[in-house]
C-alpha positions as CSV (number, residue, x, y, z in Angstrom):
1,M,-12.0,74.9,40.3
2,V,-10.6,74.4,36.8
3,F,-9.7,71.0,35.6
4,G,-7.6,69.9,32.6
5,H,-5.4,67.3,31.0
6,N,-2.4,67.5,28.6
7,T,-1.2,64.3,26.9
8,N,1.3,63.6,24.1
9,I,0.3,60.5,22.0
10,K,2.7,59.0,19.5
11,M,1.4,57.2,16.4
12,G,4.3,55.8,14.4
13,A,6.5,58.8,13.6
14,V,3.8,61.3,14.4
15,T,3.2,62.8,17.8
16,F,-0.2,64.5,18.6
17,H,-0.8,66.8,21.6
18,V,-4.2,66.4,23.2
19,Q,-5.5,69.0,25.6
20,T,-8.8,69.0,27.5
21,E,-9.8,72.0,29.6
22,D,-12.8,73.3,31.5
23,R,-13.6,76.8,30.4
24,G,-15.2,77.7,33.7
25,E,-18.7,78.2,34.9
26,A,-19.1,81.4,32.9
27,H,-19.0,79.3,29.7
28,G,-20.0,75.9,31.0
29,L,-18.0,74.1,28.3
30,I,-15.4,71.2,28.2
31,D,-13.0,71.7,25.3
32,T,-10.8,69.0,23.9
33,T,-8.3,70.0,21.2
34,V,-5.9,67.8,19.2
35,Y,-2.7,69.6,18.0
36,Y,0.1,68.7,15.6
37,H,3.1,71.0,15.7
38,G,0.8,73.8,17.1
39,R,-1.9,73.3,14.4
40,V,-5.4,72.4,15.5
41,L,-6.5,69.1,13.8
42,H,-9.6,68.4,15.8
43,R,-11.8,70.1,18.4
44,R,-14.6,68.6,20.5
45,T,-16.8,70.8,22.8
46,N,-19.5,69.6,25.2
47,N,-21.5,71.8,27.6
48,Y,-22.2,70.9,31.3
49,F,-25.1,73.3,31.8
50,D,-26.9,70.5,33.6
51,L,-24.3,70.7,36.4
52,L,-24.6,74.4,37.0
53,P,-24.3,76.0,39.6
54,L,-21.4,73.8,40.7
55,D,-21.2,72.5,44.3
56,Q,-18.8,69.9,45.7
57,D,-20.7,66.9,44.3
58,R,-21.2,68.5,40.9
59,Q,-17.6,69.4,40.7
60,Q,-16.7,65.8,41.1
61,A,-19.2,64.9,38.4
62,L,-17.7,67.5,36.1
63,K,-14.2,66.1,36.7
64,M,-15.4,62.6,35.8
65,R,-17.0,64.0,32.6
66,L,-13.9,65.9,31.6
67,D,-11.7,62.8,32.3
68,E,-14.0,60.6,30.2
69,Q,-14.0,63.1,27.2
70,H,-10.2,63.3,27.3
71,R,-9.9,59.5,27.5
72,A,-12.4,59.0,24.7
73,V,-10.4,61.2,22.3
74,L,-7.2,59.4,23.1
75,E,-8.8,56.0,22.5
76,E,-10.2,57.2,19.2
77,I,-6.8,58.3,18.0
78,K,-5.2,55.0,19.1
79,S,-7.8,53.0,17.3
80,N,-7.8,55.2,14.2
81,T,-11.5,55.9,14.7
82,L,-10.7,59.6,14.7
83,Q,-9.2,60.4,11.3
84,L,-6.7,63.3,11.6
85,A,-5.4,64.9,8.4
86,I,-1.7,65.7,8.9
87,P,-0.8,69.0,7.2
88,Q,1.8,68.6,4.5
89,P,4.7,71.0,4.3
90,N,4.6,73.4,1.5
91,P,7.2,72.6,-1.2
92,A,10.2,74.9,-1.3
93,P,9.7,77.6,-4.0
94,V,12.1,77.7,-6.9
95,A,13.2,81.3,-6.6
96,T,14.4,83.5,-9.4
97,K,16.7,86.3,-8.5
98,P,13.9,88.9,-7.9
99,N,12.0,86.5,-5.7
100,A,15.2,85.7,-3.8
101,V,15.5,89.4,-3.0
102,V,11.9,89.5,-1.7
103,E,12.4,86.4,0.5
104,A,15.6,87.9,2.0
105,V,13.7,91.1,2.9
106,G,10.9,89.1,4.4
107,A,13.4,87.1,6.5
108,A,14.9,90.3,7.8
109,V,11.5,91.6,8.9
110,A,10.7,88.4,11.0
111,V,12.2,89.4,14.3
112,P,11.8,87.6,17.6
113,R,8.9,88.7,19.9
114,K,8.4,88.6,23.6
115,L,5.7,86.6,25.2
116,N,4.1,87.3,28.6
117,L,3.9,84.4,31.0
118,E,1.7,84.4,34.1
119,L,1.4,81.8,36.8
120,V,-2.3,82.2,37.3
121,N,-2.4,80.3,40.6
122,A,0.8,81.7,42.1
123,K,-0.6,81.7,45.6
124,N,-1.7,78.1,45.8
125,W,0.2,76.1,43.2
126,L,1.8,73.8,45.7
127,A,-0.3,71.4,47.9
128,G,1.9,69.2,50.0
129,K,4.4,67.8,47.5
130,R,2.1,68.1,44.5
131,A,2.7,71.0,42.2
132,T,-0.2,72.2,39.9
133,L,0.8,75.1,37.7
134,Q,-1.8,77.0,35.7
135,I,0.2,79.0,33.2
136,S,-1.1,81.7,30.8
137,V,0.8,82.8,27.7
138,R,-0.1,86.1,26.0
139,E,1.2,88.4,23.4
140,Q,2.3,91.9,24.4
141,N,-1.1,93.2,23.3
142,G,-2.9,90.7,25.6
143,D,-4.0,88.3,22.9
144,P,-3.8,84.6,24.1
145,V,-1.1,82.4,22.4
146,H,-2.3,78.9,21.5
147,G,0.0,76.1,20.5
148,A,2.9,77.5,22.6
149,Q,5.3,75.0,24.1
150,V,5.5,75.5,27.8
151,T,8.3,74.0,30.0
152,V,8.9,74.0,33.7
153,E,12.1,73.1,35.5
154,V,13.1,73.2,39.1
155,D,16.6,74.6,39.5
156,G,18.5,73.1,42.4
157,S,16.7,69.8,42.4
158,A,18.5,66.5,43.1
159,E,17.3,65.0,39.8
160,P,16.6,67.7,37.2
161,Q,13.6,67.1,35.0
162,T,11.6,69.1,32.5
163,Y,7.8,69.1,32.5
164,T,6.0,70.2,29.3
165,A,2.6,71.2,28.0
166,E,1.0,73.1,25.2
167,T,-1.3,76.1,25.5
168,G,-4.9,75.7,24.4
169,L,-7.0,78.1,22.3
170,Y,-7.2,80.5,25.2
171,G,-3.5,80.6,25.9
172,Q,-3.5,78.5,29.0
173,S,-1.9,75.2,30.0
174,Q,-1.7,73.1,33.2
175,I,1.3,71.1,34.3
176,E,1.2,68.8,37.3
177,F,4.1,66.9,39.0
178,D,5.5,65.9,42.3
179,M,8.1,68.4,43.6
180,P,11.6,66.9,43.5
181,R,14.0,66.9,46.4
182,I,15.8,70.2,46.6
183,T,19.6,70.1,47.2
184,G,20.7,73.5,45.8
185,G,20.9,76.6,48.0
186,Q,19.2,78.9,45.5
187,A,16.4,76.8,44.2
188,A,14.0,78.3,41.7
189,L,10.9,77.4,39.6
190,V,11.7,78.2,36.0
191,L,9.0,78.6,33.4
192,N,9.6,79.0,29.7
193,A,7.3,79.4,26.7
194,R,8.0,79.3,22.9
195,E,5.8,79.7,19.9
196,G,7.5,80.4,16.5
197,L,9.8,83.3,17.0
198,G,8.2,84.3,20.3
199,S,9.5,83.3,23.7
200,G,8.9,84.2,27.4
201,H,10.6,83.4,30.7
202,L,9.6,83.5,34.4
203,R,11.7,82.5,37.4
204,F,10.4,82.2,41.0
205,A,12.8,81.8,43.9
206,L,11.8,78.8,46.1
207,R,12.2,79.3,49.9
208,A,12.0,76.4,52.3
209,R,9.1,76.6,54.7
210,P,10.2,77.2,58.3
211,R,9.9,74.2,60.5
212,V,7.6,74.3,63.5
213,P,9.6,73.9,66.7
214,V,8.9,70.8,68.7
215,K,7.8,71.7,72.3
């Protein structure tokens, strides 16, 4: 079982995205990454080799350890114990005419690209009313996309909401929420991802579960 957390934390006018994920038994690592506008500002990795192989009790211990690491990083950011260097934007170049021509050519080359989205746990993402979506974002060549903004919406819900997360170093994110009440006849789960000029889209039709007849 893979655990993870995604949290946005605002400090003044700056918002950081903190993601903690279990890289699975094959790696035995808990990764916490702090992002600012898709850039990695801090990464913390701890192993859990002492819990392998996992069983039910050790999985619970792993979850507690992951929760504590995520909470500790959040507290360090809030208390300014963890010093994060905010990248400064590059000053706009003063272009002469030749440079302006080069920049125009470069802008023409920068074309949008398509990202591939996958709902990793497509068969068991819903448990009761709780939705847990494990989403993978990759380039066309299969490379993972980190720092992509992922959004999930439920079309046809009584109170439309957007749920967001950001992919980690391995192109994965996890979004959890309680399923809203469906009122539309053609309800759907809509997933979108965007990173720079890249974007991807997935849409899954939602069908009501048949009611069991009362005898």
